C-alpha positions in Angstrom: 106.4 9.7 66.7 102.9 8.6 66.0 102.4 8.2 69.7 103.6 11.7 70.4 101.2 13.2 67.9 98.2 11.4 69.4 99.2 12.5 73.0 99.7 16.0 71.8 96.3 16.1 70.2 94.7 14.7 73.3 96.4 17.3 75.5 95.3 20.1 73.2 91.7 18.9 73.2 91.7 18.7 77.0 93.1 22.2 77.3 90.4 23.6 75.0 87.6 22.0 77.1 89.0 23.1 80.4 89.4 26.7 79.4 86.0 27.1 77.8 83.8 29.4 79.9 80.0 29.1 79.9 78.1 32.4 80.1 75.8 32.5 83.2 72.1 32.4 82.5 70.3 35.7 82.7 67.1 36.1 84.7 64.7 38.9 85.0 63.0 39.7 88.3 59.3 40.1 88.0 58.6 40.5 91.7 56.5 37.3 91.6 57.9 35.9 94.8 57.1 36.4 98.4 60.7 36.8 99.3 61.8 39.0 96.4 62.6 42.5 97.6 63.9 44.0 94.3 62.1 46.6 92.3 59.4 49.0 93.5 57.0 48.3 96.4 53.4 47.3 95.6 52.2 50.4 97.2 54.3 52.7 95.1 53.0 51.3 91.8 49.3 52.0 92.8 49.9 55.6 93.7 47.8 57.8 91.4 45.3 54.9 90.7 41.7 54.9 91.9 40.9 52.0 94.2 37.5 50.5 94.9 36.9 49.3 98.5 34.3 48.1 101.0 34.2 50.1 104.2 31.9 47.7 106.1 28.6 48.1 107.8 27.2 50.7 110.3 24.0 50.0 112.4 21.3 52.6 112.5 18.3 52.7 114.9 15.0 51.6 113.5 11.5 50.6 114.7 10.8 47.0 115.7 7.5 45.3 115.5 6.8 42.0 117.3 3.2 41.5 116.1 1.6 43.2 119.1 3.3 46.5 119.6 5.9 48.8 118.1 9.3 49.1 119.8 12.5 51.0 119.4 15.1 48.4 120.0 15.9 47.4 116.4 18.8 48.4 114.1 19.3 48.2 110.3 22.8 48.1 108.7 24.1 50.6 106.2 26.6 48.9 103.8 29.2 51.4 102.7 31.2 51.1 99.4 33.6 53.8 98.1 36.9 54.7 96.6 40.5 55.4 97.7 43.0 57.5 95.8 46.7 57.9 96.9 47.8 61.5 96.0 51.4 60.5 96.6 53.3 57.8 98.5 52.2 59.2 101.9 48.8 60.9 101.7 45.6 59.6 100.2 41.9 60.5 100.2 38.9 58.1 100.4 35.1 58.4 100.5 32.2 55.9 100.7 28.4 56.0 100.3 26.3 53.8 102.6 22.8 52.7 101.8 20.3 50.5 103.6 16.7 49.5 102.8 14.1 47.2 104.3 10.4 46.5 103.8 8.1 43.5 104.1 5.3 41.8 106.0 4.7 38.8 108.3 1.9 36.2 108.1 0.8 34.1 111.1 -1.5 31.1 110.7 -3.2 29.8 113.8 -5.1 26.5 113.9 -8.7 26.8 115.2 -11.6 24.4 115.7 -13.1 25.5 112.4 -9.8 25.3 110.5 -7.3 28.1 110.8 -7.0 31.9 111.2 -4.5 33.9 109.2 -3.2 37.3 110.2 -0.9 39.4 108.1 1.0 42.5 109.3 3.6 44.8 107.9 7.1 45.2 109.3 8.5 48.7 109.7 10.0 50.0 106.5 13.5 51.5 106.7 15.7 53.7 104.5 19.1 55.0 105.4 21.9 56.8 103.8 25.4 57.8 104.9 28.7 59.4 103.8 32.1 58.5 105.2 35.3 60.3 104.2 38.9 59.6 105.3 42.5 60.7 104.9 44.9 57.7 104.9 48.4 58.4 106.0 51.2 56.0 105.2 53.4 55.0 108.1 55.6 52.3 106.7 55.8 50.0 103.7 57.6 46.9 102.6 57.6 45.0 99.3 54.1 43.7 99.6 52.8 45.3 102.8 51.7 48.8 103.7 50.9 50.1 107.1 48.8 53.3 107.3 46.6 55.3 109.7 43.1 56.1 108.4 41.4 59.0 110.2 37.7 59.2 109.2 34.5 61.2 109.7 31.0 59.9 109.0 27.4 61.3 108.8 24.4 59.0 108.5 20.7 59.4 108.5 17.9 56.8 108.8 14.1 56.8 108.9 11.7 54.0 109.6 7.9 53.9 109.9 4.9 51.6 110.2 1.1 51.9 110.5 -0.7 49.6 112.8 -4.3 49.0 114.0 -7.5 49.8 112.1 -10.4 52.2 112.4 -10.2 54.5 115.5 -7.1 52.5 116.7 -5.0 53.3 113.6 -1.6 54.5 114.7 1.3 55.8 112.7 4.8 55.4 114.1 7.9 57.0 112.7 11.5 57.1 113.9 14.2 59.4 112.5 17.9 58.9 113.5 20.9 61.1 112.8 24.4 59.8 113.5 27.9 61.5 113.5 31.1 59.5 113.7 34.8 60.4 114.2 37.7 58.1 114.6 40.8 56.4 113.1 41.9 52.9 112.1 45.3 51.4 112.0 45.4 49.4 108.8 47.7 46.6 107.5 47.3 46.2 103.8 48.8 43.2 102.0 49.0 43.5 98.2 49.4 40.5 95.9 52.4 41.7 93.8 54.1 38.3 94.5 51.6 36.7 92.2 51.6 39.6 89.7 48.5 41.4 91.1 49.7 44.5 93.1 46.4 46.1 92.3 44.6 43.7 94.7 44.9 44.4 98.4 43.6 42.6 101.5 43.5 44.8 104.6 42.9 44.3 108.3 42.0 47.2 110.5 41.4 48.1 114.1 40.8 51.4 115.7 38.7 53.6 118.0 35.9 56.0 117.3 33.4 58.4 118.8 29.7 58.1 117.8 26.9 60.5 118.6 23.3 59.3 117.7 20.1 61.3 118.1 16.7 59.7 117.6 13.3 61.3 117.4 10.1 59.1 117.4 6.6 60.4 116.6 3.5 58.4 117.4 0.2 59.6 115.9 -3.3 58.3 116.7 -5.0 59.0 113.4 -8.6 59.3 114.6 -7.8 62.1 117.1 -4.6 63.4 115.5 -2.9 63.0 118.9 0.9 63.2 118.4 3.5 62.0 121.0 7.1 62.9 120.5 10.0 61.1 122.2 13.7 62.1 121.6 16.9 60.6 122.9 20.6 61.0 122.4 23.5 58.6 122.9 27.3 59.2 122.9 29.6 56.2 122.6 33.3 55.7 122.6 34.6 52.3 121.6 36.5 50.2 119.1 35.6 50.1 115.4 35.2 46.3 115.7 32.6 44.8 118.1 31.0 45.3 120.5 30.7 41.5 121.0 33.8 40.6 118.9 32.1 37.6 117.3 33.6 36.2 114.1 30.9 37.9 112.0 31.7 41.3 113.6 35.5 40.8 113.2 35.1 40.0 109.5 32.6 42.8 108.8 34.5 45.4 110.9 38.1 44.6 110.2 38.7 42.5 107.0 38.1 44.0 103.6 39.5 44.1 100.1 40.6 46.9 97.8 41.1 46.9 94.0 43.2 49.6 92.3 42.3 50.1 88.7 44.9 50.1 86.1 47.1 47.4 84.4 49.7 45.6 86.3 52.9 47.7 86.0 56.2 46.2 84.7 58.9 45.4 87.2 
């Protein structure tokens, strides 16, 4: 009988262990994974938030001075920074302000039999300002990727000038340039929601644009007040990256970052 009691107790214990069920562990999806597709997309959580972005650079005509004469084959860049705001999941607005400034001088020292001769001359000063506005249109979106088309319009103005010579040979040169641009970029924007930062986006863009540039150069001989005016206009159609497609142009023209203000939303 003792043996039967022991076996019965053992069987009862084994039955209790085998029928005990362990509750599965619960997990909460935070979206912090490249392969996680649950919850809202990164784009949807930044709708209604203001984003700061870099639009890139735009070259403007300016005077060039090689130490002997003034030319018109130089350019200065306007660096454009602005903001983007998604009105809803499909349509956004953006605008950027571009500014460029340059001024300075060059000094040349030439050895002579008596020692050396030093000549100093100014380089053309430059100031430019521009405005670019756009209307991003969302085409497709995934968890961490948004594809949108960004039509844009731009207006830029630049002026450069320099005074050369001395006495009766003093000459003032001034160049004014006005530029209009119209085009569109196809943009792929990756947002870093998989590391908990959907506010941060890295975008690559490529597109086509039309650019019209008008320049007006005035050369004045101060002693006689003789003024010579030369005007020219150019109209270009091309890609928004290039024209030489070097690594620096690809980075400046196609790769940029955007940061949407606001705390990281819960998922």
